[in-house]
N, CA, C and O atoms as CSV, one atom per row, in Angstrom:
chain,resi,resn,atom,element,x,y,z
A,1,MET,N,N,-83.286,-40.486,-109.106
A,1,MET,CA,C,-84.022,-39.683,-109.195
A,1,MET,C,C,-84.135,-38.476,-110.437
A,1,MET,O,O,-83.064,-37.940,-110.722
A,2,ASP,N,N,-85.024,-38.144,-110.982
A,2,ASP,CA,C,-85.047,-36.708,-112.152
A,2,ASP,C,C,-85.406,-35.470,-111.269
A,2,ASP,O,O,-86.482,-35.526,-110.675
A,3,GLU,N,N,-84.731,-34.508,-111.135
A,3,GLU,CA,C,-85.165,-33.327,-110.642
A,3,GLU,C,C,-85.826,-32.690,-112.001
A,3,GLU,O,O,-85.202,-32.955,-113.028
A,4,SER,N,N,-87.098,-31.822,-112.162
A,4,SER,CA,C,-87.194,-30.695,-113.037
A,4,SER,C,C,-86.770,-29.397,-112.651
A,4,SER,O,O,-86.544,-29.006,-111.505
A,5,MET,N,N,-86.672,-28.690,-113.844
A,5,MET,CA,C,-85.758,-28.004,-113.975
A,5,MET,C,C,-86.481,-26.438,-112.863
A,5,MET,O,O,-85.819,-25.420,-112.659
A,6,ASP,N,N,-87.812,-26.653,-112.362
A,6,ASP,CA,C,-88.317,-26.012,-111.438
A,6,ASP,C,C,-87.207,-26.155,-110.046
A,6,ASP,O,O,-86.534,-25.314,-109.450
A,7,GLU,N,N,-87.386,-27.614,-109.876
A,7,GLU,CA,C,-86.352,-27.494,-108.311
A,7,GLU,C,C,-84.745,-27.455,-108.586
A,7,GLU,O,O,-84.052,-27.730,-107.606
A,8,LYS,N,N,-84.140,-27.180,-109.677
A,8,LYS,CA,C,-82.822,-26.820,-109.875
A,8,LYS,C,C,-82.722,-25.286,-110.219
A,8,LYS,O,O,-83.372,-24.384,-110.747
A,9,GLU,N,N,-81.797,-25.475,-109.745
A,9,GLU,CA,C,-81.431,-23.782,-109.883
A,9,GLU,C,C,-80.905,-23.304,-111.518
A,9,GLU,O,O,-79.857,-23.792,-111.939
A,10,ARG,N,N,-81.504,-22.569,-112.176
A,10,ARG,CA,C,-81.577,-22.096,-113.498
A,10,ARG,C,C,-80.342,-21.207,-113.463
A,10,ARG,O,O,-80.038,-20.686,-112.390
A,11,ILE,N,N,-79.516,-20.965,-114.681
A,11,ILE,CA,C,-78.444,-20.432,-114.837
A,11,ILE,C,C,-78.917,-19.058,-115.418
A,11,ILE,O,O,-79.726,-18.965,-116.341
A,12,GLY,N,N,-78.237,-17.840,-114.685
A,12,GLY,CA,C,-78.752,-16.039,-114.940
A,12,GLY,C,C,-77.575,-15.947,-115.963
A,12,GLY,O,O,-76.361,-16.140,-115.883
A,13,VAL,N,N,-78.460,-15.561,-116.987
A,13,VAL,CA,C,-77.717,-15.142,-118.239
A,13,VAL,C,C,-78.521,-13.503,-118.753
A,13,VAL,O,O,-79.695,-13.265,-119.036
A,14,VAL,N,N,-77.615,-12.830,-118.720
A,14,VAL,CA,C,-77.937,-11.387,-119.431
A,14,VAL,C,C,-78.417,-11.069,-121.075
A,14,VAL,O,O,-77.507,-10.619,-121.772
A,15,PRO,N,N,-79.364,-11.203,-121.555
A,15,PRO,CA,C,-79.971,-10.786,-122.377
A,15,PRO,C,C,-79.481,-9.928,-123.178
A,15,PRO,O,O,-79.061,-8.806,-122.893
A,16,ASP,N,N,-79.542,-10.635,-124.597
A,16,ASP,CA,C,-78.871,-9.252,-125.499
A,16,ASP,C,C,-80.100,-8.149,-126.066
A,16,ASP,O,O,-81.027,-8.305,-126.861
A,17,ALA,N,N,-79.692,-7.119,-125.361
A,17,ALA,CA,C,-80.703,-5.584,-125.776
A,17,ALA,C,C,-79.839,-4.335,-126.302
A,17,ALA,O,O,-78.654,-3.999,-126.294
A,18,SER,N,N,-81.046,-3.835,-126.755
A,18,SER,CA,C,-80.583,-3.058,-128.137
A,18,SER,C,C,-81.635,-1.568,-127.230
A,18,SER,O,O,-82.856,-1.479,-127.103
A,19,LEU,N,N,-80.486,-0.571,-126.739
A,19,LEU,CA,C,-81.152,0.681,-126.472
A,19,LEU,C,C,-81.631,1.917,-127.393
A,19,LEU,O,O,-81.141,1.657,-128.492
A,20,TYR,N,N,-81.779,2.169,-127.415
A,20,TYR,CA,C,-81.771,3.728,-128.208
A,20,TYR,C,C,-83.199,4.468,-128.186
A,20,TYR,O,O,-84.367,4.083,-128.223
A,21,HIS,N,N,-82.321,6.159,-128.080
A,21,HIS,CA,C,-83.625,7.039,-128.216
A,21,HIS,C,C,-83.885,8.104,-129.510
A,21,HIS,O,O,-83.091,8.340,-130.421
A,22,ASP,N,N,-85.129,8.629,-129.330
A,22,ASP,CA,C,-84.917,9.815,-130.190
A,22,ASP,C,C,-85.244,11.187,-129.535
A,22,ASP,O,O,-85.376,10.879,-128.350
A,23,LYS,N,N,-85.459,12.584,-129.638
A,23,LYS,CA,C,-85.892,13.792,-128.707
A,23,LYS,C,C,-86.787,13.451,-127.651
A,23,LYS,O,O,-86.888,14.201,-126.680
A,24,ASP,N,N,-87.467,12.369,-127.741
A,24,ASP,CA,C,-88.615,12.342,-126.768
A,24,ASP,C,C,-88.995,10.983,-126.094
A,24,ASP,O,O,-89.560,10.959,-125.001
A,25,THR,N,N,-88.591,9.605,-126.939
A,25,THR,CA,C,-88.874,8.419,-126.334
A,25,THR,C,C,-87.578,7.803,-126.486
A,25,THR,O,O,-86.642,8.116,-127.222
A,26,TYR,N,N,-87.727,6.691,-125.491
A,26,TYR,CA,C,-86.355,5.434,-125.420
A,26,TYR,C,C,-86.640,4.401,-125.609
A,26,TYR,O,O,-87.493,3.976,-124.830
A,27,THR,N,N,-86.122,3.385,-126.726
A,27,THR,CA,C,-87.027,2.429,-127.002
A,27,THR,C,C,-85.884,1.320,-126.583
A,27,THR,O,O,-84.696,1.481,-126.864
A,28,ILE,N,N,-86.288,0.408,-126.019
A,28,ILE,CA,C,-85.457,-0.827,-125.180
A,28,ILE,C,C,-86.514,-2.288,-126.202
A,28,ILE,O,O,-87.700,-2.613,-126.258
A,29,GLU,N,N,-85.329,-2.733,-126.784
A,29,GLU,CA,C,-85.478,-4.243,-127.338
A,29,GLU,C,C,-84.914,-5.425,-126.962
A,29,GLU,O,O,-83.795,-5.673,-127.412
A,30,ILE,N,N,-85.530,-6.343,-126.111
A,30,ILE,CA,C,-84.397,-7.189,-125.088
A,30,ILE,C,C,-84.421,-8.690,-126.307
A,30,ILE,O,O,-85.204,-8.570,-127.250
A,31,GLU,N,N,-83.819,-9.630,-126.254
A,31,GLU,CA,C,-84.271,-10.799,-126.775
A,31,GLU,C,C,-84.178,-11.903,-125.851
A,31,GLU,O,O,-83.265,-12.244,-125.099
A,32,LEU,N,N,-85.726,-12.559,-126.147
A,32,LEU,CA,C,-85.994,-13.047,-125.097
A,32,LEU,C,C,-86.593,-14.900,-125.753
A,32,LEU,O,O,-87.655,-15.519,-125.697
A,33,PRO,N,N,-85.424,-15.136,-126.234
A,33,PRO,CA,C,-86.061,-16.469,-127.016
A,33,PRO,C,C,-86.165,-17.455,-125.926
A,33,PRO,O,O,-85.358,-17.612,-125.010
A,34,GLY,N,N,-87.385,-18.174,-126.163
A,34,GLY,CA,C,-87.791,-19.897,-125.639
A,34,GLY,C,C,-88.821,-18.713,-124.548
A,34,GLY,O,O,-89.617,-19.478,-124.005
A,35,VAL,N,N,-89.030,-17.709,-124.191
A,35,VAL,CA,C,-89.775,-17.410,-122.940
A,35,VAL,C,C,-91.566,-17.196,-123.090
A,35,VAL,O,O,-92.105,-16.651,-124.053
A,36,HIS,N,N,-92.174,-17.684,-122.075
A,36,HIS,CA,C,-93.581,-17.120,-122.248
A,36,HIS,C,C,-93.847,-15.625,-121.376
A,36,HIS,O,O,-93.583,-15.353,-120.204
A,37,LYS,N,N,-94.431,-14.853,-122.379
A,37,LYS,CA,C,-95.099,-13.647,-122.119
A,37,LYS,C,C,-95.605,-13.836,-120.790
A,37,LYS,O,O,-95.713,-12.682,-120.373
A,38,LYS,N,N,-95.872,-14.391,-120.141
A,38,LYS,CA,C,-96.644,-14.657,-118.477
A,38,LYS,C,C,-95.439,-14.672,-117.790
A,38,LYS,O,O,-95.520,-14.112,-116.697
A,39,ASP,N,N,-94.418,-15.096,-118.048
A,39,ASP,CA,C,-93.172,-15.381,-117.527
A,39,ASP,C,C,-92.206,-14.284,-116.863
A,39,ASP,O,O,-91.559,-14.155,-115.823
A,40,ILE,N,N,-92.498,-13.480,-118.180
A,40,ILE,CA,C,-91.535,-11.746,-117.672
A,40,ILE,C,C,-92.230,-10.914,-116.567
A,40,ILE,O,O,-93.443,-10.868,-116.362
A,41,GLU,N,N,-91.111,-10.167,-115.788
A,41,GLU,CA,C,-91.126,-9.760,-114.770
A,41,GLU,C,C,-90.316,-8.386,-114.967
A,41,GLU,O,O,-89.099,-8.419,-114.780
A,42,LEU,N,N,-91.027,-6.998,-115.393
A,42,LEU,CA,C,-89.953,-6.011,-115.796
A,42,LEU,C,C,-90.617,-4.894,-115.169
A,42,LEU,O,O,-91.794,-4.540,-115.249
A,43,GLU,N,N,-89.362,-4.260,-114.342
A,43,GLU,CA,C,-89.529,-3.184,-113.357
A,43,GLU,C,C,-89.118,-1.563,-114.092
A,43,GLU,O,O,-88.046,-1.481,-114.693
A,44,ALA,N,N,-89.676,-0.806,-114.034
A,44,ALA,CA,C,-88.776,0.742,-114.621
A,44,ALA,C,C,-89.223,1.785,-113.437
A,44,ALA,O,O,-90.331,2.066,-112.981
A,45,SER,N,N,-88.156,2.153,-113.187
A,45,SER,CA,C,-88.121,3.771,-112.381
A,45,SER,C,C,-87.387,4.881,-113.602
A,45,SER,O,O,-86.950,4.808,-114.750
A,46,GLU,N,N,-87.603,6.053,-112.383
A,46,GLU,CA,C,-87.295,7.075,-113.474
A,46,GLU,C,C,-85.481,6.680,-114.249
A,46,GLU,O,O,-85.151,7.220,-115.305
A,47,ASN,N,N,-84.705,5.879,-113.639
A,47,ASN,CA,C,-83.414,6.069,-114.513
A,47,ASN,C,C,-82.947,4.506,-114.809
A,47,ASN,O,O,-81.852,4.067,-115.162
A,48,GLY,N,N,-83.982,3.952,-114.576
A,48,GLY,CA,C,-83.851,2.743,-115.633
A,48,GLY,C,C,-84.817,1.382,-115.351
A,48,GLY,O,O,-85.973,1.410,-114.929
A,49,PHE,N,N,-84.086,0.280,-115.672
A,49,PHE,CA,C,-85.516,-0.932,-115.436
A,49,PHE,C,C,-84.485,-2.419,-115.231
A,49,PHE,O,O,-83.334,-2.523,-115.654
A,50,CYS,N,N,-85.167,-3.354,-114.563
A,50,CYS,CA,C,-84.355,-4.697,-114.390
A,50,CYS,C,C,-85.819,-5.632,-115.003
A,50,CYS,O,O,-87.025,-5.389,-115.023
A,51,LEU,N,N,-85.029,-6.699,-115.423
A,51,LEU,CA,C,-86.223,-7.796,-115.982
A,51,LEU,C,C,-85.501,-9.150,-115.673
A,51,LEU,O,O,-84.298,-9.408,-115.631
A,52,VAL,N,N,-86.817,-10.092,-115.428
A,52,VAL,CA,C,-86.405,-11.163,-114.859
A,52,VAL,C,C,-87.329,-12.130,-115.437
A,52,VAL,O,O,-88.521,-12.240,-115.148
A,53,ALA,N,N,-86.622,-12.870,-116.341
A,53,ALA,CA,C,-87.423,-14.116,-117.515
A,53,ALA,C,C,-86.957,-15.304,-117.457
A,53,ALA,O,O,-85.974,-15.646,-118.114
A,54,PRO,N,N,-87.511,-15.978,-116.774
A,54,PRO,CA,C,-87.347,-17.597,-116.784
A,54,PRO,C,C,-87.536,-18.679,-118.205
A,54,PRO,O,O,-88.551,-18.572,-118.894
A,55,ARG,N,N,-86.774,-19.406,-118.445
A,55,ARG,CA,C,-87.241,-20.376,-120.212
A,55,ARG,C,C,-87.172,-21.464,-118.325
A,55,ARG,O,O,-87.134,-21.218,-117.120
A,56,GLU,N,N,-87.194,-22.720,-119.315
A,56,GLU,CA,C,-86.844,-24.184,-118.878
A,56,GLU,C,C,-85.430,-24.186,-118.317
A,56,GLU,O,O,-85.149,-24.330,-117.127
A,57,ASP,N,N,-84.681,-24.031,-119.192
A,57,ASP,CA,C,-83.451,-24.251,-118.447
A,57,ASP,C,C,-81.982,-22.867,-118.126
A,57,ASP,O,O,-80.845,-22.959,-117.662
A,58,ILE,N,N,-83.013,-21.425,-118.800
A,58,ILE,CA,C,-81.768,-20.665,-117.983
A,58,ILE,C,C,-82.893,-19.330,-117.369
A,58,ILE,O,O,-84.109,-19.481,-117.478
A,59,GLU,N,N,-82.469,-18.429,-116.919
A,59,GLU,CA,C,-83.051,-17.130,-116.485
A,59,GLU,C,C,-82.722,-16.306,-117.157
A,59,GLU,O,O,-81.494,-16.258,-117.090
A,60,TYR,N,N,-83.128,-15.509,-117.870
A,60,TYR,CA,C,-82.495,-14.094,-118.421
A,60,TYR,C,C,-82.531,-13.369,-116.792
A,60,TYR,O,O,-83.014,-13.584,-115.680
A,61,VAL,N,N,-81.748,-12.470,-117.444
A,61,VAL,CA,C,-82.155,-10.953,-115.774
A,61,VAL,C,C,-80.928,-10.358,-116.054
A,61,VAL,O,O,-79.849,-10.935,-116.191
A,62,GLY,N,N,-81.209,-8.926,-116.143
A,62,GLY,CA,C,-80.610,-8.086,-116.191
A,62,GLY,C,C,-81.092,-6.516,-115.786
A,62,GLY,O,O,-82.302,-6.288,-115.810
A,63,CYS,N,N,-80.265,-5.556,-115.456
A,63,CYS,CA,C,-80.412,-4.073,-115.208
A,63,CYS,C,C,-79.488,-3.127,-115.863
A,63,CYS,O,O,-78.274,-3.232,-116.033
A,64,TRP,N,N,-80.381,-2.089,-116.230
A,64,TRP,CA,C,-80.075,-1.180,-117.434
A,64,TRP,C,C,-80.153,0.092,-116.580
A,64,TRP,O,O,-81.142,0.159,-115.849
A,65,ILE,N,N,-79.223,1.185,-116.539
A,65,ILE,CA,C,-79.415,2.452,-116.058
A,65,ILE,C,C,-79.125,3.269,-117.398
A,65,ILE,O,O,-78.162,3.216,-118.162
A,66,LEU,N,N,-80.774,4.364,-117.434
A,66,LEU,CA,C,-80.271,4.954,-118.824
A,66,LEU,C,C,-79.860,6.145,-118.402
A,66,LEU,O,O,-80.056,6.544,-117.254
A,67,ALA,N,N,-79.115,6.956,-119.511
A,67,ALA,CA,C,-78.703,8.399,-119.450
A,67,ALA,C,C,-79.726,9.671,-119.469
A,67,ALA,O,O,-79.405,10.851,-119.606
A,68,HIS,N,N,-80.873,9.203,-119.320
A,68,HIS,CA,C,-81.845,10.317,-119.577
A,68,HIS,C,C,-82.903,9.422,-118.744
A,68,HIS,O,O,-83.159,8.224,-118.862
A,69,ALA,N,N,-83.521,10.549,-117.723
A,69,ALA,CA,C,-84.794,10.107,-116.752
A,69,ALA,C,C,-85.706,9.854,-118.106
A,69,ALA,O,O,-85.398,10.176,-119.253
A,70,ILE,N,N,-87.317,8.969,-117.519
A,70,ILE,CA,C,-87.922,8.517,-118.273
A,70,ILE,C,C,-89.325,8.693,-117.028
A,70,ILE,O,O,-89.379,8.989,-115.834
A,71,GLU,N,N,-90.110,8.406,-117.859
A,71,GLU,CA,C,-91.531,8.526,-117.210
A,71,GLU,C,C,-92.092,6.883,-116.659
A,71,GLU,O,O,-93.298,6.673,-116.781
A,72,PRO,N,N,-91.403,6.001,-116.196
A,72,PRO,CA,C,-91.662,4.572,-116.189
A,72,PRO,C,C,-93.134,4.482,-116.110
A,72,PRO,O,O,-93.601,3.426,-116.538
A,73,GLU,N,N,-94.221,5.623,-115.520
A,73,GLU,CA,C,-95.764,5.031,-115.572
A,73,GLU,C,C,-96.362,5.263,-116.564
A,73,GLU,O,O,-97.593,5.247,-116.568
A,74,LYS,N,N,-95.718,5.506,-117.532
A,74,LYS,CA,C,-96.332,5.480,-119.500
A,74,LYS,C,C,-95.236,4.970,-119.769
A,74,LYS,O,O,-94.305,5.651,-120.200
A,75,ALA,N,N,-95.159,3.794,-119.583
A,75,ALA,CA,C,-94.297,3.022,-120.353
A,75,ALA,C,C,-94.990,1.926,-121.275
A,75,ALA,O,O,-96.193,1.669,-121.222
A,76,ASN,N,N,-94.279,1.451,-121.939
A,76,ASN,CA,C,-95.604,0.216,-122.599
A,76,ASN,C,C,-94.635,-0.871,-123.585
A,76,ASN,O,O,-93.815,-0.577,-124.455
A,77,ALA,N,N,-94.986,-1.968,-123.183
A,77,ALA,CA,C,-94.425,-3.064,-123.236
A,77,ALA,C,C,-94.826,-3.898,-124.500
A,77,ALA,O,O,-96.042,-3.713,-124.564
A,78,THR,N,N,-94.430,-4.811,-125.662
A,78,THR,CA,C,-95.170,-5.775,-126.370
A,78,THR,C,C,-94.091,-7.017,-126.570
A,78,THR,O,O,-92.902,-7.023,-126.886
A,79,PHE,N,N,-95.012,-8.039,-126.253
A,79,PHE,CA,C,-93.816,-9.271,-127.026
A,79,PHE,C,C,-94.023,-9.995,-127.678
A,79,PHE,O,O,-95.112,-10.558,-127.568
A,80,SER,N,N,-93.261,-10.327,-128.547
A,80,SER,CA,C,-93.980,-11.307,-129.886
A,80,SER,C,C,-92.587,-12.028,-130.087
A,80,SER,O,O,-91.481,-11.592,-129.766
A,81,ASN,N,N,-92.857,-13.085,-130.618
A,81,ASN,CA,C,-91.761,-14.054,-131.304
A,81,ASN,C,C,-90.136,-14.277,-130.438
A,81,ASN,O,O,-89.074,-14.758,-130.833
A,82,GLY,N,N,-90.486,-13.775,-129.330
A,82,GLY,CA,C,-89.104,-13.727,-128.704
A,82,GLY,C,C,-88.468,-12.566,-128.362
A,82,GLY,O,O,-87.330,-12.465,-127.903
A,83,LEU,N,N,-89.474,-11.443,-128.673
A,83,LEU,CA,C,-88.706,-9.917,-128.676
A,83,LEU,C,C,-89.535,-9.608,-127.790
A,83,LEU,O,O,-90.707,-9.980,-127.821
A,84,LEU,N,N,-88.926,-8.730,-126.690
A,84,LEU,CA,C,-89.677,-7.778,-125.864
A,84,LEU,C,C,-89.324,-6.427,-126.223
A,84,LEU,O,O,-88.123,-6.199,-126.365
A,85,LYS,N,N,-89.998,-5.662,-126.366
A,85,LYS,CA,C,-90.013,-4.402,-126.967
A,85,LYS,C,C,-90.581,-3.071,-126.102
A,85,LYS,O,O,-91.749,-2.865,-126.430
A,86,VAL,N,N,-90.182,-2.263,-125.258
A,86,VAL,CA,C,-90.587,-1.046,-124.338
A,86,VAL,C,C,-90.614,0.134,-125.099
A,86,VAL,O,O,-89.788,0.294,-125.998
A,87,THR,N,N,-91.379,0.891,-124.871
A,87,THR,CA,C,-91.273,2.133,-125.213
A,87,THR,C,C,-91.628,3.307,-124.214
A,87,THR,O,O,-92.831,3.442,-123.988
A,88,VAL,N,N,-90.759,4.173,-123.586
A,88,VAL,CA,C,-91.000,4.941,-122.755
A,88,VAL,C,C,-90.793,6.446,-123.214
A,88,VAL,O,O,-90.228,6.670,-124.284
A,89,PRO,N,N,-91.244,7.466,-122.418
A,89,PRO,CA,C,-91.081,8.808,-122.368
A,89,PRO,C,C,-89.864,9.352,-121.803
A,89,PRO,O,O,-89.488,9.150,-120.649
A,90,LEU,N,N,-89.346,9.959,-122.557
A,90,LEU,CA,C,-88.143,10.803,-121.846
A,90,LEU,C,C,-89.048,12.076,-120.667
A,90,LEU,O,O,-90.033,12.759,-120.950
A,91,VAL,N,N,-88.479,12.043,-119.695
A,91,VAL,CA,C,-89.154,13.256,-118.893
A,91,VAL,C,C,-88.609,14.628,-119.112
A,91,VAL,O,O,-89.086,15.539,-118.435
A,92,GLU,N,N,-87.549,14.918,-120.084
A,92,GLU,CA,C,-87.411,16.012,-120.649
A,92,GLU,C,C,-86.823,15.512,-121.783
A,92,GLU,O,O,-85.882,14.720,-121.832
A,93,SER,N,N,-87.746,16.283,-123.182
A,93,SER,CA,C,-87.022,16.274,-124.729
A,93,SER,C,C,-85.436,16.310,-124.774
A,93,SER,O,O,-84.826,17.183,-124.156
A,94,PHE,N,N,-84.968,15.614,-125.310
A,94,PHE,CA,C,-83.053,15.730,-125.690
A,94,PHE,C,C,-82.848,16.307,-126.709
A,94,PHE,O,O,-83.174,15.911,-127.828
A,95,GLU,N,N,-82.245,17.385,-126.422
A,95,GLU,CA,C,-81.772,17.801,-128.013
A,95,GLU,C,C,-80.308,18.302,-127.426
A,95,GLU,O,O,-80.041,19.022,-126.464
A,96,GLY,N,N,-79.410,17.586,-128.459
A,96,GLY,CA,C,-78.234,17.736,-128.252
A,96,GLY,C,C,-77.456,18.148,-129.497
A,96,GLY,O,O,-77.897,18.046,-130.641
A,97,VAL,N,N,-76.107,18.683,-129.125
A,97,VAL,CA,C,-75.286,19.700,-130.164
A,97,VAL,C,C,-74.671,18.661,-130.579
A,97,VAL,O,O,-74.366,17.604,-130.028
A,98,LYS,N,N,-74.452,19.248,-132.064
A,98,LYS,CA,C,-73.292,18.064,-132.946
A,98,LYS,C,C,-71.995,18.718,-132.746
A,98,LYS,O,O,-71.693,19.911,-132.773
A,99,VAL,N,N,-71.285,17.645,-132.535
A,99,VAL,CA,C,-70.036,17.409,-132.356
A,99,VAL,C,C,-69.034,17.565,-133.396
A,99,VAL,O,O,-68.783,16.385,-133.643
A,100,ALA,N,N,-68.370,18.192,-134.091
A,100,ALA,CA,C,-67.348,17.695,-135.142
A,100,ALA,C,C,-66.500,16.572,-134.940
A,100,ALA,O,O,-66.231,16.212,-133.794
A,101,ILE,N,N,-66.067,16.002,-135.905
A,101,ILE,CA,C,-64.855,15.084,-136.053
A,101,ILE,C,C,-63.964,15.381,-136.709
A,101,ILE,O,O,-64.107,15.594,-137.913
A,102,LYS,N,N,-62.993,15.460,-136.191
A,102,LYS,CA,C,-61.400,15.856,-136.876
A,102,LYS,C,C,-61.060,14.630,-137.225
A,102,LYS,O,O,-59.974,14.421,-137.766
């Protein structure tokens, strides 16, 4: 008897992600090849975000804690060609101090 992938347990995989920010905004880019936009579940809090995105054979899962607080209610997410891009403002503008490297 042939089981469909919906009846089988998918293997959980942490997707490749890139996180960076300027002084006002975090940008998070997550590679989700083979996933349909309607299947992506993304939740954000002040300190981070979590993602679940199934495809036919695997399930992308991951949670990331951010170094700076964000405003999750102002998050903007787009999905195109297997790339999820999330931009979200920082709670406070980030101004660092340059450190000399010797």
